[in-house]
C-alpha positions, 0 to 999 in steps of 0.5 A, a space after each residue: 505139482 512140483 518137480 522134486 530135487 531127485 528128479 534132476 540129474 547133476 546137469 539140472 536135466 529132468 529124469 525119470 519123469 513121465 510125459 504126462 507128469 511133465 505136461 502137468 507141471 510145465 503147462 501151468 508154468 508156461 501159461 503163467 509165464 506168458 501171462 506175465 510177460 505178455 501185454 494181455 491174455 484172453 480166453 474164449 470157449 468152443 462158441 468163441 465167447 470170452 470166458 476170461 480176460 486179464 486186467 492188463 488186456 482189459 485195461 489196454 483196450 479201455 474196459 474198466 471191469 473185465 467181468 463185464 465182457 464175460 459171455 460176450 462173443 469175442 468180436 463184440 470186444 475185439 472186432 478184428 479178432 480171429 480166435 473164432 477161426 482157431 476155435 473152428 479149425 483147431 489150428 494155431 496162429 503163431 504170429 499175426 498183427 491185429 488191428 484195434 483202433 489206430 494200433 496194431 498188436 502183435 499176437 499169437 493164438 492157440 487152441 485149448 484142449 482138455 485131458 482127452 484132447 477135445 477142443 474146448 476153446 482158444 487162448 490169445 496172447 498180445 506179445 507186443 502192444 506196439 508193432 515197433 518191436 518188429 520193426 525190421 519186419 514191419 519195414 518190409 511189410 510196409 514197403 510191400 503194402 505200399 507197392 501193392 496199393 500203388 499197383 492196384 491204383 495203376 491197375 485201376 487206372 488202366 481199367 478206367 474208360 478214358 473217353 466220353 461220348 463227346 470225344 466222338 468229334 463231329 456236328 453233322 447229322 450222322 454224327 449227331 445221331 450216333 451220339 444220341 443213340 450212344 447217350 440212350 444206350 448208356 441209360 439202358 443196361 442191355 447188351 450193345 452191338 456197335 457196327 462200323 468200319 475199322 477206325 471209325 471210333 467204336 471203342 471210343 463210343 463203347 467207353 463213352 457209353 460205360 462212363 455215362 452209364 450207372 457202371 461208370 465207377 466199375 471197370 472197363 475191360 476191352 478185349 480184341 477177340 481176333 488178337 487172341 489165338 484161337 486156343 486161348 480165347 476160352 481161358 482168356 474170357 472165362 479163366 481157368 481152374 488150377 491146373 486146368 490143362 498141361 502147363 497151366 498155373 497151379 493157381 486159378 486165373 481169372 478171366 476177362 469177364 470176372 475182371 470186368 465184374 461190376 462194370 463193362 466188357 468190350 468184346 471187339 471183333 466179336 464176329 471172329 469168336 470161334 464157333 465153339 465158344 459162341 454157345 458159352 458166350 450165349 449162356 453167360 449173357 443169359 444167365 450172368 454166370 461163368 464156369 472157368 475152363 476145367 472147373 465144375 463151379 459156376 460163379 455169378 457175375 454182374 457185367 454189361 457186354 458191348 461188342 463191336 464188329 466191322 464185318 457183316 454178321 448177317 452174312 456169317 449167320 447165313 453161312 452157318 459161321 455165327 450162331 443166330 441165337 447169339 446174334 439176336 442176344 447181342 443185337 439188342 441195342 444196335 449202333 452204326 457208326 458212319 464212315 468218315 466219308 459219309 460225314 465229310 463236314 466233320 473232317 475239318 473238326 476231326 483234323 483239328 482234334 487230331 493235330 491237338 492230340 499229335 502236339 500233345 504226344 510229340 511235345 511240339 507245337 500244333 501243325 497248321 493246314 492251309 485251306 487247300 490242304 483241308 479241302 484236299 483231305 475232305 475229299 478223300 475216301 478214307 477207307 481206314 477212317 479216322 485211324 487212317 487220317 491220324 496216321 497221314 497227319 503224323 507222317 506229314 508232321 515227320 516229313 515236313 518242318 516249320 511252315 503251314 502244310 499245304 495240299 502239295 505236302 499231302 499229295 505224295 503221301 496220299 498216292 502212296 497210301 492209296 497204292 498200299 491200300 488198294 485191293 488186287 485188281 479185278 483183271 489180275 484176280 480174273 486172269 490168275 483164276 483162269 490160268 492156275 489149276 491148283 485151286 479149281 473153281 466150283 460151278 454153283 448149282 442151278 438153284 442154291 440156298 442163300 447160305 450156300 451162295 454166300 459160302 461159295 462167294 466167300 470161297 472164291 474170294 479166298 482163293 482169288 486173294 491167295 492167287 493174287 498175293 502169291 500165297 502170302 496169307 498175311 497180305 491176303 488177309 489185309 487185302 480181304 479186310 480180315 484178321 489173319 486169325 480169321 483168315 486161317 479159320 475161313 481157310 480151314 472151314 473151306 478146306 483150303 488150309 493145306 493149299 
């Protein structure tokens, strides 16, 4: 059907033509124009099978006879084609890049409907056979792609475990035994509970177990439960659905369990996990699935959990502060990391390793210690274990220059460190407890259950620490050897938070 001359006004515009007649005239013209100008055209039916492909397109993709591909599913001929999506959704894809071998085609895809508006297929046009025609756009795309790859690589490195079991320095019987147990734990894909004092190397062993396990190529994600505000622990671990709470991101936020999928999640200070979330963690461990905060959808997971703590979990279970079923689920494989004072024969090797590490980080030559200095350090209690020893060596490097470090260089530092770390004097606590009437003592019942006795002893310890520290909660937490978040939780539990 053609447009007659009398259908045009003096400016060449169409007049007196119905929309139906216009579409009937314009659509074939538009198709013929696109087919002639584009580098290739293809059509598929409702089942995304090829019903037509022009000679130009067939030649471009190496097909000698276009009829040979008729009736085939479009992905058999063009693996990266998304015409099926257009057929299924009925929505066009106006501009896209489609890979074919080493090339990228700039394509547009539109749904094809009959006179009744029924979707019968889709058309695909190759606008350009080389992406260079969109050079400015491609330049931006390449920059963004490069930045994305670099960011993904850095993120992958950050989630890689750096240490091995061999990094736990020492050849004493205690050190050898804990390394033997760690190697055994690496071969068993079960939950591990690592117990030991602060600074003994619990995370190092956790990384070593991961690196020696079949999950070594997966991510290693470490979370310090005590360092997360109690109100955010659930979102941090399990993620959130879009708009899960007021002020939440409109996009879903994945939690650490999902980040660690396929690898290992290390939960440090597990004893500080809020009681309300312990049941949810137990379900994740048992079912290997999570339900993000604010969502009603369950996501399957494949994560190994390694937990660590420096506190007495059995006492917390007895006091009703830690679920016994979660304790048994975590305590499948237990590793007890010995404190440094119980493997004094390893201290010279640990010192040598720490000195090398300090030298690498500072860019200076390694320090040297005399025999009397090493003997002095071997006889210290090291309440902070390897972390405390490393801190002392760094302070010694800053306070001295040149000559090998002798025992006399360390004595003032040890005295200062001991004074800062010393717990409140028992006499001071006792006097404060007797003279202060703001926090009354409670007399224990003649016969009490173990949990009640432990809870009462904990309450008294909290009262005494607060009195000795004159109400300074940060200092009280340090003296008690617990995190500030844990202190606040205990104060609230015993009704002391307002005092």
